Residue frames as qw, qx, qy, qz and C-alpha x, y, z in Angstrom:
[[0.823, 0.368, 0.113, -0.418, -11.38, 8.74, 304.83],
 [0.737, -0.117, 0.594, 0.300, -9.88, 5.58, 303.24],
 [0.044, -0.401, 0.511, 0.759, -8.26, 6.15, 299.85],
 [0.101, 0.263, 0.879, 0.384, -10.80, 3.94, 298.03],
 [0.037, 0.765, 0.587, -0.262, -13.60, 6.10, 299.35],
 [0.066, -0.675, 0.159, 0.717, -11.73, 9.17, 298.09],
 [0.124, -0.101, 0.764, 0.625, -11.47, 7.56, 294.66],
 [0.080, 0.548, 0.823, 0.124, -15.24, 6.87, 294.52],
 [0.020, -0.818, -0.315, 0.481, -15.99, 10.45, 295.58],
 [0.145, -0.487, 0.427, 0.748, -13.58, 11.76, 292.94],
 [0.124, 0.138, 0.835, 0.518, -15.22, 9.79, 290.15],
 [0.025, 0.702, 0.710, -0.057, -18.74, 10.82, 291.18],
 [0.092, -0.783, -0.117, 0.604, -17.85, 14.49, 291.62],
 [0.148, -0.324, 0.557, 0.750, -16.11, 14.67, 288.26],
 [0.090, 0.379, 0.849, 0.358, -19.13, 13.10, 286.55],
 [0.045, -0.789, -0.565, 0.238, -21.44, 15.59, 288.27],
 [0.146, -0.655, 0.117, 0.732, -19.34, 18.50, 287.01],
 [0.246, 0.086, 0.720, 0.643, -19.86, 17.46, 283.40],
 [0.355, 0.212, 0.021, -0.910, -22.44, 19.68, 281.68],
 [0.591, 0.087, -0.594, -0.539, -23.88, 16.55, 279.97],
 [0.074, 0.032, -0.950, 0.301, -24.33, 14.39, 283.03],
 [0.554, -0.376, -0.471, -0.573, -27.72, 13.00, 283.98],
 [0.214, -0.193, 0.737, -0.612, -29.31, 12.49, 287.38],
 [0.667, -0.150, -0.555, -0.474, -31.63, 9.47, 287.59],
 [0.817, -0.510, -0.257, -0.076, -32.87, 8.56, 291.05],
 [0.595, -0.748, 0.242, 0.170, -29.81, 7.84, 293.25],
 [0.789, 0.081, 0.350, 0.499, -27.47, 7.67, 290.22],
 [0.094, 0.800, -0.250, -0.537, -25.21, 10.10, 288.42],
 [0.840, 0.370, 0.358, 0.172, -24.81, 9.12, 284.76],
 [0.242, -0.580, 0.419, 0.656, -21.59, 10.09, 283.03],
 [0.665, 0.600, 0.445, 0.004, -22.90, 10.71, 279.52],
 [0.272, -0.446, 0.425, 0.739, -20.58, 11.60, 276.66],
 [0.620, 0.635, 0.266, -0.375, -22.63, 12.79, 273.65],
 [0.449, 0.772, -0.391, -0.222, -19.57, 12.85, 271.40],
 [0.125, 0.446, -0.883, 0.077, -18.04, 9.52, 272.46],
 [0.838, -0.130, -0.188, -0.495, -20.07, 6.30, 272.34],
 [0.468, 0.271, -0.800, 0.259, -17.37, 4.04, 273.82],
 [0.674, -0.533, -0.483, -0.168, -18.96, 2.12, 276.65],
 [0.637, -0.240, -0.383, 0.624, -16.13, 2.99, 279.02],
 [0.129, 0.136, -0.037, 0.982, -16.92, 6.67, 278.58],
 [0.505, -0.308, -0.202, -0.781, -20.60, 6.27, 279.50],
 [0.512, -0.197, -0.816, 0.183, -21.69, 4.79, 282.85],
 [0.463, -0.742, -0.147, -0.462, -23.57, 5.44, 286.05],
 [0.334, 0.193, -0.691, 0.611, -22.26, 5.83, 289.59],
 [0.466, -0.655, -0.583, -0.120, -24.57, 5.32, 292.58],
 [0.225, -0.790, 0.211, -0.530, -24.78, 7.76, 295.42],
 [0.134, 0.305, -0.826, 0.454, -23.04, 6.78, 298.63],
 [0.238, 0.088, 0.821, -0.511, -25.23, 4.21, 300.39],
 [0.499, 0.124, -0.308, -0.800, -27.80, 4.16, 297.57],
 [0.359, 0.125, 0.901, -0.210, -30.69, 1.70, 297.87],
 [0.278, 0.147, -0.441, -0.840, -32.35, 1.82, 294.44],
 [0.652, 0.239, 0.536, -0.480, -35.94, 0.74, 293.89],
 [0.563, 0.293, 0.715, 0.292, -37.18, -1.21, 290.88],
 [0.299, 0.905, 0.303, -0.020, -38.56, 2.05, 289.56],
 [0.203, -0.850, 0.345, 0.343, -35.15, 3.70, 289.93],
 [0.472, -0.238, 0.747, 0.403, -33.52, 0.94, 287.88],
 [0.490, 0.588, 0.623, 0.162, -36.20, 1.04, 285.23],
 [0.137, 0.976, 0.066, -0.156, -35.68, 4.80, 284.88],
 [0.324, -0.677, 0.532, 0.394, -31.89, 4.35, 284.72],
 [0.540, 0.102, 0.755, 0.359, -32.13, 1.72, 281.97],
 [0.376, 0.800, 0.464, 0.060, -34.57, 3.91, 280.03],
 [0.047, -0.940, 0.150, 0.303, -32.22, 6.93, 280.30],
 [0.398, -0.419, 0.674, 0.462, -29.32, 5.02, 278.83],
 [0.469, 0.337, 0.757, 0.306, -31.42, 3.64, 275.99],
 [0.232, 0.912, 0.311, -0.133, -32.95, 7.05, 275.24],
 [0.050, -0.881, 0.366, 0.296, -29.36, 8.34, 274.76],
 [0.852, 0.458, -0.250, -0.045, -28.36, 5.31, 272.67],
 [0.064, 0.614, -0.726, 0.304, -25.93, 4.01, 275.26],
 [0.649, -0.087, -0.754, 0.048, -25.44, 0.60, 276.90],
 [0.598, -0.726, 0.004, -0.340, -26.89, 0.57, 280.45],
 [0.765, 0.177, -0.425, 0.451, -23.73, 0.30, 282.48],
 [0.454, -0.877, 0.069, -0.140, -22.31, 1.15, 285.91],
 [0.650, 0.291, -0.469, 0.522, -18.81, 1.47, 287.35],
 [0.397, -0.752, 0.163, -0.501, -18.47, 1.79, 291.11],
 [0.173, 0.304, -0.845, 0.404, -16.84, 0.48, 294.26],
 [0.539, -0.388, -0.699, -0.266, -19.37, -1.99, 295.71],
 [0.437, -0.335, -0.619, 0.561, -18.54, -1.11, 299.31],
 [0.009, -0.002, 0.068, -0.998, -19.74, 2.47, 298.72],
 [0.625, 0.038, -0.001, -0.779, -23.32, 1.25, 298.07],
 [0.184, -0.172, 0.967, -0.033, -23.69, -2.43, 299.06],
 [0.551, 0.391, 0.611, -0.411, -27.39, -2.64, 298.11],
 [0.435, 0.632, -0.243, -0.594, -26.78, -1.71, 294.47],
 [0.136, 0.349, -0.875, -0.306, -25.11, -4.81, 293.07],
 [0.236, 0.208, 0.935, -0.164, -27.80, -7.27, 294.29],
 [0.419, 0.631, 0.342, -0.556, -30.48, -4.97, 292.83],
 [0.329, 0.614, -0.481, -0.533, -28.72, -4.78, 289.48],
 [0.021, -0.169, 0.975, 0.144, -28.25, -8.57, 289.30],
 [0.331, 0.399, 0.784, -0.341, -31.93, -9.07, 290.07],
 [0.419, 0.710, 0.085, -0.560, -32.71, -6.65, 287.20],
 [0.876, 0.427, 0.212, 0.081, -30.73, -8.76, 284.74],
 [0.167, 0.892, -0.419, -0.012, -27.39, -6.98, 284.71],
 [0.967, 0.056, -0.108, 0.223, -24.26, -9.04, 284.16],
 [0.473, -0.773, 0.269, 0.327, -20.89, -8.49, 285.82],
 [0.638, 0.722, -0.260, 0.067, -18.25, -7.60, 283.20],
 [0.703, 0.172, -0.495, 0.481, -15.40, -7.80, 285.67],
 [0.525, -0.839, -0.093, 0.105, -14.16, -6.80, 289.10],
 [0.609, 0.602, -0.161, 0.492, -11.19, -4.61, 288.37],
 [0.603, -0.403, -0.285, 0.626, -8.46, -3.64, 290.80],
 [0.063, 0.976, 0.039, 0.205, -8.07, 0.04, 291.63],
 [0.751, -0.062, -0.148, 0.640, -4.48, 1.18, 292.00],
 [0.071, -0.991, -0.070, -0.087, -3.05, 4.46, 293.35],
 [0.689, 0.133, -0.179, 0.690, 0.27, 6.24, 293.67],
 [0.265, -0.946, -0.152, 0.107, 1.25, 9.11, 295.93],
 [0.306, 0.848, -0.356, 0.246, 4.23, 11.50, 295.74],
 [0.327, -0.645, 0.664, -0.189, 7.36, 9.87, 297.04],
 [0.744, -0.039, 0.662, -0.082, 6.31, 6.38, 295.80],
 [0.725, 0.667, -0.003, -0.173, 6.57, 6.97, 292.07],
 [0.696, -0.321, 0.494, 0.411, 9.47, 5.02, 290.53],
 [0.281, 0.703, -0.376, -0.535, 11.39, 5.99, 287.37],
 [0.931, 0.212, 0.296, -0.033, 11.09, 3.38, 284.62],
 [0.639, -0.150, 0.458, 0.600, 13.83, 2.39, 282.23],
 [0.182, 0.607, -0.185, -0.751, 14.51, 4.95, 279.50],
 [0.730, 0.438, 0.521, 0.061, 13.20, 4.22, 276.00],
 [0.407, -0.180, 0.418, 0.792, 15.42, 5.11, 273.04],
 [0.043, 0.173, 0.489, 0.854, 14.22, 7.95, 270.81],
 [0.190, -0.665, -0.722, -0.027, 11.08, 8.53, 272.93],
 [0.049, 0.147, -0.135, 0.979, 9.75, 12.03, 273.45],
 [0.173, -0.622, -0.760, 0.076, 6.71, 12.85, 275.62],
 [0.046, 0.017, -0.074, 0.996, 4.99, 16.24, 275.59],
 [0.280, 0.517, 0.612, -0.529, 1.62, 17.85, 276.12],
 [0.334, 0.469, 0.611, 0.544, -0.33, 18.29, 272.88],
 [0.052, -0.490, -0.177, 0.852, -0.99, 21.92, 272.04],
 [0.252, 0.252, -0.436, -0.826, -2.07, 22.07, 268.39],
 [0.811, 0.183, 0.090, -0.549, -5.16, 20.61, 266.72],
 [0.713, 0.405, -0.561, -0.111, -2.91, 18.17, 264.86],
 [0.148, 0.327, -0.837, 0.412, -1.29, 16.96, 268.10],
 [0.535, -0.015, 0.550, -0.641, -4.60, 16.43, 269.86],
 [0.820, 0.322, -0.157, -0.446, -5.89, 14.63, 266.77],
 [0.523, 0.429, -0.733, 0.076, -2.81, 12.39, 266.73],
 [0.144, -0.210, 0.805, -0.536, -3.21, 11.53, 270.44],
 [0.687, 0.120, 0.321, -0.641, -6.90, 10.77, 269.96],
 [0.771, 0.375, -0.416, -0.304, -6.19, 8.50, 267.00],
 [0.291, 0.337, -0.855, 0.266, -3.66, 6.49, 269.03],
 [0.360, -0.057, 0.674, -0.642, -6.21, 6.12, 271.83],
 [0.754, 0.256, 0.014, -0.605, -9.02, 5.18, 269.46],
 [0.728, 0.349, -0.574, -0.135, -7.06, 2.44, 267.75],
 [0.123, 0.342, -0.830, 0.424, -5.53, 1.29, 271.05],
 [0.461, 0.051, 0.638, -0.615, -9.02, 0.57, 272.40],
 [0.425, 0.211, 0.873, 0.116, -9.99, -1.47, 269.34],
 [0.412, 0.738, 0.236, -0.479, -11.51, 1.26, 267.20],
 [0.570, 0.204, 0.537, 0.588, -11.12, 1.55, 263.43],
 [0.216, 0.763, 0.359, 0.491, -11.18, 4.59, 261.18],
 [0.117, 0.491, -0.211, 0.837, -11.27, 8.03, 262.73],
 [0.212, -0.274, -0.755, 0.557, -12.10, 8.67, 266.42],
 [0.119, -0.819, -0.537, -0.163, -15.25, 10.42, 267.60],
 [0.101, 0.761, -0.095, 0.633, -14.93, 14.07, 268.61],
 [0.659, -0.712, 0.011, -0.240, -15.24, 13.18, 272.30],
 [0.902, -0.094, -0.116, 0.404, -11.89, 11.40, 272.38],
 [0.445, 0.358, -0.096, 0.815, -9.82, 14.53, 271.66],
 [0.286, -0.729, -0.096, -0.615, -12.23, 16.66, 273.71],
 [0.819, -0.543, -0.172, 0.072, -11.48, 14.64, 276.85],
 [0.731, -0.022, -0.057, 0.680, -7.77, 15.35, 276.40],
 [0.145, 0.566, 0.091, 0.807, -8.40, 19.04, 275.67],
 [0.526, -0.742, -0.170, -0.380, -10.48, 19.38, 278.82],
 [0.844, -0.395, -0.142, 0.335, -7.85, 17.69, 280.95],
 [0.584, 0.169, 0.002, 0.794, -5.10, 19.92, 279.60],
 [0.028, -0.621, -0.167, -0.765, -7.21, 23.09, 279.94],
 [0.570, -0.664, -0.123, -0.469, -8.63, 22.52, 283.42],
 [0.364, -0.709, 0.527, -0.296, -5.66, 21.39, 285.46],
 [0.948, -0.072, 0.309, -0.007, -5.32, 17.75, 284.49],
 [0.257, -0.549, 0.650, 0.458, -2.69, 16.36, 282.12],
 [0.856, 0.482, 0.112, -0.151, -2.67, 15.28, 278.47],
 [0.347, -0.600, 0.627, 0.354, 0.33, 13.59, 276.86],
 [0.838, 0.525, -0.079, -0.129, 1.45, 12.45, 273.42],
 [0.599, -0.496, 0.553, 0.299, 4.45, 10.14, 273.10],
 [0.694, 0.680, -0.172, -0.161, 6.40, 9.98, 269.86],
 [0.760, -0.297, 0.449, 0.364, 9.28, 7.82, 268.63],
 [0.393, -0.061, 0.492, 0.774, 11.40, 9.55, 266.05],
 [0.203, 0.156, -0.130, -0.958, 8.51, 11.97, 265.57],
 [0.439, -0.184, -0.731, -0.489, 5.88, 9.28, 264.94],
 [0.588, -0.397, 0.223, -0.669, 2.91, 9.15, 267.39],
 [0.443, 0.155, -0.879, 0.086, 3.38, 6.05, 269.54],
 [0.345, -0.389, -0.791, 0.323, 1.31, 6.57, 272.68],
 [0.170, -0.469, -0.050, -0.865, -1.14, 8.86, 274.42],
 [0.459, -0.469, -0.729, 0.194, -3.03, 9.26, 277.65],
 [0.089, -0.630, 0.031, -0.771, -4.17, 11.69, 280.28],
 [0.224, -0.246, -0.738, 0.588, -4.90, 12.46, 283.90],
 [0.097, -0.744, -0.605, -0.265, -8.38, 13.76, 284.60],
 [0.099, -0.691, 0.090, -0.710, -9.17, 17.17, 286.02],
 [0.320, 0.025, -0.782, 0.534, -8.28, 16.92, 289.74],
 [0.530, -0.640, -0.258, -0.492, -10.88, 16.94, 292.51],
 [0.653, -0.718, 0.183, -0.154, -9.62, 17.53, 296.05],
 [0.195, -0.705, 0.674, 0.103, -6.11, 16.61, 294.95],
 [0.659, 0.010, 0.749, 0.069, -7.07, 13.34, 293.22],
 [0.462, 0.552, -0.372, -0.586, -6.74, 12.62, 289.47],
 [0.881, 0.107, 0.456, -0.065, -7.46, 9.52, 287.42],
 [0.063, -0.469, 0.708, 0.524, -4.88, 8.28, 284.92],
 [0.675, 0.388, 0.577, -0.245, -7.02, 7.11, 282.01],
 [0.646, 0.739, 0.039, -0.186, -7.12, 6.52, 278.29],
 [0.245, -0.662, 0.641, 0.302, -3.52, 5.30, 278.16],
 [0.893, 0.386, 0.227, -0.054, -2.81, 3.61, 274.83],
 [0.272, -0.566, 0.611, 0.483, 0.27, 2.55, 272.89],
 [0.658, 0.508, -0.299, -0.468, 0.18, 1.98, 269.13],
 [0.994, 0.022, 0.098, -0.048, 0.51, -1.68, 268.09],
 [0.750, 0.528, -0.230, 0.325, 3.87, -1.18, 266.41],
 [0.127, 0.650, -0.459, 0.592, 5.42, 0.29, 269.60],
 [0.793, -0.513, 0.042, -0.326, 4.20, -2.08, 272.26],
 [0.941, -0.255, -0.016, 0.221, 6.49, -4.04, 274.62],
 [0.560, 0.506, -0.171, 0.634, 9.19, -1.34, 274.48],
 [0.413, -0.341, -0.480, 0.694, 8.45, 0.29, 277.82],
 [0.002, 0.342, 0.216, 0.915, 6.52, 3.18, 276.34],
 [0.515, -0.622, -0.489, -0.331, 3.43, 2.49, 278.48],
 [0.654, -0.507, -0.344, 0.444, 5.46, 2.63, 281.69],
 [0.372, -0.014, 0.026, 0.928, 7.32, 5.76, 280.58],
 [0.167, -0.466, -0.382, -0.780, 4.11, 7.49, 279.58],
 [0.594, -0.636, -0.485, -0.093, 2.34, 6.55, 282.81],
 [0.603, -0.383, -0.258, 0.650, 5.22, 7.76, 284.93],
 [0.198, 0.175, 0.164, 0.950, 5.33, 11.05, 282.98],
 [0.349, -0.580, -0.436, -0.593, 1.58, 11.65, 283.42],
 [0.661, -0.595, -0.436, 0.139, 1.74, 10.81, 287.12],
 [0.538, -0.211, -0.134, 0.805, 4.79, 12.96, 287.78],
 [0.041, 0.331, 0.254, 0.908, 3.23, 15.88, 285.92],
 [0.485, -0.651, -0.456, -0.365, -0.01, 15.56, 287.95],
 [0.661, -0.509, -0.327, 0.445, 2.01, 15.55, 291.17],
 [0.407, -0.013, 0.034, 0.913, 3.89, 18.60, 289.96],
 [0.175, -0.432, -0.323, -0.824, 0.57, 20.37, 289.43],
 [0.321, -0.340, 0.413, -0.782, -0.47, 19.72, 293.01],
 [0.837, -0.160, -0.369, -0.370, -2.22, 16.33, 292.97],
 [0.399, -0.542, 0.652, -0.349, -1.80, 14.24, 296.09],
 [0.623, 0.007, 0.781, -0.053, -3.06, 10.95, 294.61],
 [0.462, 0.360, -0.526, -0.616, -3.19, 9.52, 291.07],
 [0.613, -0.008, 0.752, -0.243, -5.38, 6.49, 290.67],
 [0.426, 0.350, -0.601, -0.578, -6.26, 4.15, 287.80],
 [0.872, 0.040, 0.399, -0.282, -7.90, 0.89, 286.74],
 [0.107, -0.432, 0.797, 0.409, -5.45, -1.46, 284.99],
 [0.682, 0.246, -0.329, -0.605, -6.87, -3.33, 282.01],
 [0.947, -0.023, -0.313, -0.070, -5.49, -6.77, 282.93],
 [0.815, -0.531, 0.060, 0.224, -2.90, -8.50, 285.06],
 [0.716, 0.205, 0.109, 0.658, -0.02, -7.71, 282.70],
 [0.089, 0.737, 0.089, 0.664, -0.92, -4.03, 282.76],
 [0.615, -0.775, -0.052, -0.136, -1.25, -4.13, 286.53],
 [0.840, -0.245, 0.043, 0.483, 2.34, -5.39, 286.75],
 [0.447, 0.488, 0.097, 0.744, 3.54, -2.47, 284.65],
 [0.252, -0.809, -0.066, -0.528, 1.86, 0.00, 286.98],
 [0.807, -0.583, -0.031, 0.089, 3.17, -1.80, 290.07],
 [0.792, 0.081, 0.025, 0.605, 6.65, -1.47, 288.59],
 [0.247, 0.506, -0.008, 0.827, 6.41, 2.30, 288.74],
 [0.062, 0.091, -0.556, 0.824, 5.00, 2.54, 292.26],
 [0.596, -0.228, -0.165, -0.752, 1.24, 2.03, 292.02],
 [0.003, -0.047, 0.949, -0.311, -0.43, -0.30, 294.55],
 [0.328, -0.449, -0.750, -0.359, -3.85, -1.86, 294.93],
 [0.116, -0.100, 0.446, -0.882, -6.28, 0.03, 297.12],
 [0.564, 0.235, 0.495, -0.618, -9.60, -1.55, 296.27],
 [0.259, 0.156, 0.880, 0.367, -11.82, -3.14, 293.67],
 [0.369, 0.299, -0.023, -0.880, -14.28, -1.63, 291.23],
 [0.515, 0.325, 0.790, -0.067, -17.35, -3.39, 289.80],
 [0.225, 0.279, -0.449, -0.818, -18.02, -2.97, 286.08],
 [0.323, 0.303, 0.880, -0.170, -21.55, -4.22, 285.28],
 [0.253, 0.221, -0.328, -0.883, -23.88, -3.79, 282.34],
 [0.630, 0.345, 0.587, -0.372, -27.20, -4.84, 280.82],
 [0.231, -0.086, 0.733, 0.634, -26.80, -6.32, 277.35],
 [0.440, 0.145, -0.228, -0.856, -29.31, -5.36, 274.66],
 [0.658, 0.133, 0.646, -0.363, -32.44, -7.48, 274.52]]
């Protein structure tokens, strides 16, 4: 099976393992009751899905009943009929994001960063510090929702990876690798605090998370870079493009 197909299967399976997921027609909805960020709530179509108008109406209603933006993330090639159906229903393409992956033996060591320490959070205070860095890194203000730290806790508890980076003891970055499925894990939620950006912390943290996932038995770590600059950082530590993911949503009326 091509690696991009493995990635789509991984994302769908992980969503279906969540106790809060929803099944609506040929869709699995990854629903996070404690985390309203749109990137933490989206639907994934079944392989080869051909949704009807009724299926899409039900999907939109399910998102709105749970106070979430109707939104999907998926590899278009896994279900070619879905994108045209969504566009006809009024959905708008957010972006077509590259998917990158790294395998053992291809991970490169980034330049060292002075006074940087990276470890796995263990205490409530450390998980809270990591969640706060992520929350602010993705544009949030104030305190993060409970679901931010819970994602990291679940990753650390169930075979994935959570990491907190500090500089001279001050939280500077955080991120995680999801719970693995069939040897695949997603590197996600990576954030660096504003005051510590452009120092190489993102590359160091990404390499640490990836190496730790490989050390725990993963055969592939994949991710979606946020933009071209971030893609270059990941390419610099050994990640390569393997496909493209469609992010598409229906704005409120």
